N, C-alpha and C positions, 0 to 999 in steps of 0.2 A: 508905467499904470496906463496913464492919460491915453497914451500914442496904442494903446491896445484897446481900451474900450472907442474912439475915434475910431480904428482899424475896423472892428464887431460889429460897431452902430452901420460902417459904409457897407459894409458883407450884406448886412441884414436890408439893411435901404435898396440895396441892388439886386435881393432876389426878389424882396417884392414888388420892385418895381417889374421887373422880367416878368412876373406872375401876374400881375394885372396887363401886361400885354398882351399875353396872350389868351385874350377871353375863348372864350369856350364860343362857338357857332351850335343853336339850335339845329341842324341838320347833320349829316355823315356823307363821309365821300359817296357812298353807293345812293344819294339822295341826290345825287347834283345829276342834273341831264343838260346831253350837250348839246347847243342848240343846231347842230346837223343831224341830230336824232330827231329832234322835233319838228324841222323842217320837213324832213323823209317822212316821217307819223301823216304829216298835214297833205304834201303831195302823194301818197300813197292813200290819202282816206280813211286812215288806221283808228283816226281820233274821235273814232264815234263814242266810245263809253269815256271818254276823258274828259273833263274841265279845267280849262286854261284859260288863269283869273290873273287879271294886270292888277297889281297892286301901287302900280304909280302913278305917273302923271296923264299916260295916256294908252288905250288897249289896238297898238299896231297890230300884234300881229294875227295873221286871220285865223279865224273862229275862238276868238279871245273874249271875255268879258270882262268891261272895269269894275273893280270896285271902289278902286280910287285910292291914291295914296294913306298907305299903312299907318304911315308915322302918325295920321289924326285918329283920333280917337270916333269920330263920325263914319270914318269910312272902313274902322273897325268894325262898326254894327251892322254896317251894311256887309261886309264880309261873313259876318256870322251869321246874318240872314240869309247869307245863299246858301253857306257851306248845312245850314239845318235842314236844306231843301235838298241833300246831295248823299247819298247812299256813301257807309266809310268804305266800303271798298274801290268804289270811284279813284282809279288816278286822275289826282290832281294837282298841275302844272302850274306854279305861280314864277310869276315875273315882274320885274322892274325897268331897267336899263338906264336910269337917271342920271344915274353915273358910275364910278367906280363899285364896284361888288364890293369892296370892303366897304366903303364909303355909305353905302346906300343907306337912308333911316326906315325903309322900309319894308325890304326882305325878313328881317329877322322877327317885327312883331309881327307880320304877316306870316310865316314857317311858325312861328311858336304857336300860334291858334289854330293854324290843320295839327300839329303834331299831340296837342293840349284835348283835342274835338276827337282824336280818335282816329285819326285817318292812316290805315296802313298803307297808303301805295303814295304818299304827300311827293313830290319831287320841285324841286328849283332848278330854276331855268337860269346854267352856268354862263351869265354876260357880265363875263369880267371884267370890261371895260367902259360899255353901254352898249345901249340899243343900236343904235346909231353903226358902230365899229363892229359888235359882235352879232348881227341880224342884216339891219337895212345895207350895210355897204355889200353882203356876200348875195344879197338877192334871195332873202330867202320871204317866203311869202307873207302877204301882207292882205290887210284890209282894203 
């Protein structure tokens, strides 16, 4: 009986631990924008109506504005102020690139704010490794 209780407890722990590791991202796959897509838009001057926002330490991408690292409350306030002036149907592309995508402390709070604010065309620039590898090393447009 003790073995059965131990085994049941172990199984429940494994299921709970596995579930906790599968955190739900605030974006969908369709909301991820490939770096080459944004680079093409910038190079072809197709970003006139788009708003590109850096939610990381620097705004390196051509045409982007810097809201500052979104992991800091004062920068979330700054991002809110910027978004308050932006029509809800605007294509808004956020990016960070400070570290590997899975570990970034800035993109999740910023993207959550975007969707909670009602932006229907919110995009997250897909920089899985970092801005250097996924943007700069590919000679995509910079400031």
